[in-house]
N, C-alpha and C positions, 0 to 999 in steps of 0.2 A: 295865836298859840301862846300859852302862858309860859313865862320863864321858869327854869328848873327850881330856882331859889323859892319862888312863890309856891310852887307845888310842894316843896319840902316843908315849908312853913305850915301849909294847910294840912298836909298829910305826913306827919313825922314818921309813921311806920314805913312808908315807902322809902324815905330817906335812909332809915336804918337798914332796910333790906338791900338797897343799892350799895350801901357801905360794906355790909357783910359779904355781898356777892363779889365786890371788888377784891376783898381780902382773900376769899376762897380761890378766885381766878389767879391772883398773884401767887398764892401758895402752890396751886397745881402747876402753874408755869415754872415755878422754882423747882418743884420735884422733877418735872420733865427735863429741865435743863441739867439738873444734877444727874439724872439717870443717863442722859446722853453723854455727859462728860465721863461718868463712870464706865459706860460701855466703850467709849473711845479709849479710855485709859486701859481697860481690860483687853481690848483688841490690840492695842499697841504692845501690851505686855505679852499676850499670847503669841503674836507674830514675830517676836524677837528670837532669831535662831539660837539655840543653845549649843548645838554641835555643828561642825562642818560635815556635810554629806558628800562623799566622793561620787564620781560619775557612775560607777557600777557597784555601789554599795548594796549588797543583797540582804542585809539584816533589817528586817522590819522594825526591830526594837530600836535601832539607831534613828531611823526616820521618826519613830514615835516620840523621841526626845523633843523634836521640833513641832510635831503635829499630833499631840496626844489624843485629841478628840477623834480624828480619823483613824488613828492606830487602835484605839480602844474599841471603836465601833467595828473595825475590820475583824478583830479577833473574836467578835461575837459570832462569826461564821462557824465557830466550833459548836454553837448551840443547835442541837437537832430536835428540839422540843416540837416544832411545827411538823417536821417530818414524822416523828414518832407518833404524834397525835393522830395523824391520818393513816399511818401504815402499821402502827403497833410495834415498831422496832426502829432503832436508830439507823440500822444498816439493813436494807431490804434486799434479799436474795432474789433477783429477777428470774433466775433459772428455776428456782423452786416455785415461784409464782406462775411462770409460764414455761412448762417443760418443753413445749414445742420449739423454744429458742435453741435448745441443745441440738435438735435435729437440723434446724435451719443453718446453724453455724458449725456443723460437723466437719472436723478437720481444721478448724480455726480456733484460735485461743479463747474466744468468747464462749465456746461450748464448755470450757473448763470452769469459768468463773465470770459472773457478771452481776455486780451489785448496783443498785440505784445510786446515782451520784450524791455525794455529800458536799458540805461547804468547802470553800477553797482552803480552809485551815487544814484539811486532811489530805491535800493533794499528794504530798510526798509519801505519807504513811500508806495511803490506799494503793499507790503504785507498788511500793515495796511488798505489801501484804498480798497482793493479787496473785492467784495461781497462774494468771496469764504470763507474768514475767518470769515464771520458772523459779528454780532454786540454784542459782550459781554458787560455786565454791571457789576456793583459792586456786583450784586447778581448772575450773570451767567458767566461762563467761555467761552461760545461760543463753536462751533463745532470742531475746529481744534486742533490737538495735539501740544505740545511744540516743537516736532521734526521739525515742519515746519520752525522754526527759523534757523535750522542748517547751511544753506548756505547764510544767509542774513546779517551777522554781525560779526566783529572781537570780539564782546562781547561774542560770543559763546564759544571759547576756554577758556576765563576767567571764565565763569560760569561752564563749564565742569571741570576745574581744582578745582574750589571752592566746587562744589556740587557732583562731580563724574559723569561719563558719563551715568551710568544707571539712576541716578536720573534726569539728564537733559532731558532724553527721556520720563519722566513721566509727567502726568498732561496735561493741556490745554495750548495753545500758549499764551493766554492772561495773564497767571500768570507771564510771563517774559516780559510783555510789557514795564515796567519801566526800565528793564535792557538792552534792545536792542535798543540803540539810535545811535550807530555809524554804518555807512554803510560799506559794504565790503571794505577791505583795506589792509594796509601794514602787520599787524599782522597775517592775514590769510595765508600768503605765505612766510614770511621772519623770520629768526632768528634775534632777535634784537642785538645780540652781534657781529655776523659775517656777517649778511645780506645774508647768504646762503639760498637757497630755502628749505622750510621744509613742511611737511604734518601736518596739525593741526586738521584734521577731522578723527576720528578713523575708520569710515566706509571704507575708502579706504585702510588703513593698513590691516584691517580685510579681505577685499576682496582679497588682494594679498595673505594673509595667506591661505585663502580657496582654492586658486589656486596652493598652494605649492610654492609661491614665497616670496622673502624678498624685500620689497620696499626700504630698506636701501642700497641695492646694485645698485639702479638706478643711472645712470650717470647724470651729470649736464644737458645735453641736454634732457634727458628723463624727468627730473624734470621740465623742461620748458613746458611740457605738463601735467605732473602728478598733479601739483598744480591746474590746471584747472579741472582735472578729479576728484578732491574732490567733485565737485558739478555738472559739466556738464555731467551727466551720468544717466543711468537708475537705479532706486532704488525702494524699497518698505519698508513698516513698518512691521517688524516682531513682532507680539504680543505674541509670544511663548518663546522668548529667555530670557526675564526678566519680571517677573510678574508686571503687571501694567504699562508697558512701551511700547511705539511704537518705537522699536529699528530700527534705520536706517541701512538698509542692501542692498548691491549690489548683484544681482543674477548672479554672475560670475563663480561659482564653476564648471559649466559644459561647460563654454566657453563664449565668448563675441559676438557671432552672435545672430541674432534675433531668429533663431530656437533653439539655445542652451538655451537662457533665457526663451523661451516659454516652452521648455521641463522642465526646472527647476520649473516654476510656476505650470505647469500641474501636475507634480509629487507631489507637495505639496497640490494640489487642492486649490491653493490660488486664491482669486479674490479681486480686489479693490472695486467692488460694483456689485450689481445686477441691470441690466438695467431695467429702469422703464417701457419701452414699450414692449420689447421682453422677459424680464426675463432672459436674458443670463448672465452667470457669467463672468464679464468683467475684462480686464486688461487695466490699464491706463499707457501708456508709458510716462515717465517724460520728460527728454531731453537728449537722448543718443548721445550727440555730440562726446564724446571721443571714444565711441565704433565705431561709423560710420567713424570717422577720421582714426582709425586704419585700416580700409578696403581700404583706398585710396592710391594713388601713393605718395602723399606728406609724409605720415607716412612711407611708404616703403623706401623712400629716406632719411629718418632721419630728415625731416623738422618738427619742433615743433610747437605747437599752438602759442607760443610767437613770433616765427620768422615772422609770418604773421599778427597776431593781435596786437602785441606789438613790432614792429621792433626797431632796434637801431636807434638813431639819435644823431647828434652833435649840441652842443650849447655852445658858448663861449669857444671852445677848449675842451669841455668835451663830451665824448661819453657815452651815457647811454641808458637804455631801456625806450622807450616811453610808459608810463603807461596809455595813453589814449586808453584803450582797445576798439577796434572798428572794423568795417568791413574793410578788406584790400582794398576794392574798394574805400574807402575814403582816402586812403594813398598809392596809387599804386606805386609811385616812391620809397618809402622806403620799401614796402613789395614785391609786385609781381616782379617789375623790377630789383630787386637785382639779380634774377635768369633768368627771362624771358626778352627777348630783344624786344618783340613786342611793338607796340605803345599802349598808355593808352586806347584809344577808342576800339582798337581791343581786348585787354585783358578783359575789362569790358563787352563788347558785348558778348564775349565767355561765361562768367559766366551767364549772363542773359539768353542766349539761353538754357543753361543746366537747369536753374531754370524753365523756361517756359515749357520746354518739360516734366519735372518731374511733374510740377503743372497740366499739361493737363491730365495726367493719374491719378494723385492723385484725382483730382476732379471727374473724371469718377468713380473711386472706391468708393468715399464717397457717391455718389448718389446710387450706387448699395447696399451698406451696409444699408443706410437709408431705402431703400425699403425692405430689408431683415428683419429689425427690425419691420416695420409696418406689413409685411406679417406674421411674427411670432406671433404678437399680434392677428391678425385675426384667425390664427390657434388655439391659446388658446381659443379665444372667441367661436370658433366652437366646442370646446370640446376635443381638442388634449390632449393626456396623456403625462406625463413626459417622459416615455419611447420613445414615438413617437418623442418627441422634443429633446431628448438628443443629437443626432449627429448634428442636425440643430443648436442648441444653441452653440455647440462647434465650428462649422464652422463659425458662426457669431463672436465668441470670437477670433478665429485665424485670420480671415480676418481683423477685426478691429484692432487687436494688430499690425499687419503689417502696416496698414494704419497709425495708431497713431505713430508708431515707426519712420516713415518717416516724418510725419507732425511735430513731436516734436523734430526731430534731429537738427533743426536749422543749415542749411548749408550742410546737407547731400548730396544734389543734386550737390554740388561742391566738397565737401570733398571726396565723393566716388560715382560718378555718375553711374558706372556700378553696384555696389552693390545696390544702390537705385533703379535702374530700375529692377533688379532681384527681389527685395522684393516686389515691386509694382506688378510685373507680377504674382508672386505666389499668392498674395492677390486677384488679379482680378480672378484668376482661382478658388480659394477657395470660393469667394463670389458667383460666377456664379454657381458652383456646389451646393452650399448651397441653392440657390434660386430654382434650379431644384428640389431638395428634398422637398422644401416647396411647390412648384407647385403641385407635386404629392400628398403630404399630404392634401393640400387644396382641390384638386379634389376628394380625397377619402371622404372628409367631405361635399361634395356637392357644393363646391365653384368652379364653372366652368368659371366664368367671371373674368375680371381683378380686383384685389383688389383696392378699392378706397383709394387714398392717400390724406393726409391733405395738406392744403395750408401752406407751410412753406417758402414762398418767402421772408420773412423778419425775423429778429431776434425776434421782438415782437410777430409775429404770431407763430413762432416755440416754443417760451417760453410759450405762452398761451396754445398751444396744449399739452405740457407735464405738465401743471398745476402749473407753477411758478407764484407767486405773486410778480412781480419785484418791483412794487411801494412800497409795504410794506418793502421789503428787503432794498431798497434804503433809505427809511425813517428811518429804524432802524439803518442803517449804519451812516447816518448823525447825529443821536442822539448819537451814540457811539463816533464819532469823536468830537462832541461838548462837551460831558460830561466826558468821561473816558480818552481819549488821553491826554488832558491837565494835568490830574492827574498823568499819567505815566511820562510826561516830568518834572513835578515838583518834583516827587520822584527822577528822574534821576539827577536833579540838586543838590540834597542833598548829593550825593556821592562825596567823595574826588577826585575820578578819573573822575568826570564829564567833558564832553567836554566844559562846560561853563568856566572851569578854564583856558582853552586855548583861547577860542574865545572872552571872554568878555574884 
């Protein structure tokens, strides 16, 4: 083998090439070292706290002083562009879209008003604006309990710490209107000293205890779903646990399946309301997103809620969790395609196909249950007894519980499509069997022709059928927003920890 010097002498071009290559490599290594040092310096600067955050600091703006990237991305939940693009409006009236819902929830607040959910940014505003919360005045507290605030604001842990959990659940929601002014945010999920994920709502801790589990043993990856499970779950208000309180409770002690929770409620003989048309003792599924997620492949593979709805992103050399909590379909590159290598259009189309197939059977089911409610009313009108109606009403309750469980799970058709299909299938069977019992009962009462059904082709017609005076409700709500809400905001500004201290 010839020495390098000999090679260079004979082939000077090779020598110059090696010399230039060495210079380029050194230059690039220098740039890399400089970049690393700059990024380290930037990280050091970014992570220096600018303000001290107290244990129950509710103002997201204060947290934003120390964590500007997370704060800025979180407030992008105000963006409804993706929702508008697919629905044609920033706020979708689900009762207008599906008038059958009005009948299904007759006698319950959701028959008055039910809009598709928006970003966390709107949590407080949407609760205040909803017809379901009524129109309290200075002389009246309105219909809803204070427990309704539990998932709407980081002011909740502050008030729970100040007044006690039991007292928080007492009284009407309007009594805390001037306290709940900060929308869902940092304090709900993070420890201000360490920024570790934490549970701030006692109902989830108590639910784990009821199952014989210790939530403090949860891993960090599990916590990336459990902070969501503080609110995106099925729950009810237990009026027996603490006198005078609507105590927030998760019905998990028998299990987290739709049948296990149904058994839990049936054993207690619990009902959310009595149906105005059929008189059935009804259950209202809230939003069992966490329970449905647990039944799917992503949960089985250890994928958390945050992995898809709050994926990591990089900005200025900093890697952080994107707090623009949103549909993964609006961020496919950072969510789905981290694991899945299919093209964006293929992934999105796959989700929509699942949703459409589930919606097809769900819509068939809701029409059957509406008919069962109307047929049950006809049976009562013809003199049916409570004993004759007992099994029929329980069938209506169980069929609608399953329908509502799927309708309210928000994403169940993707999170757990097999379980979603199974639940709908069982509900269709229960609904049909219940209607057969009704047909036999009606025949025994002399009703041999088809039961006449009301025209509920629009939201307005359906609400008129169940006796709702929507014009009065809307007028009362407008009066409440004009006269009482400004009083709440003025009282809020008087507090030392008011958001005004940060924003003005």
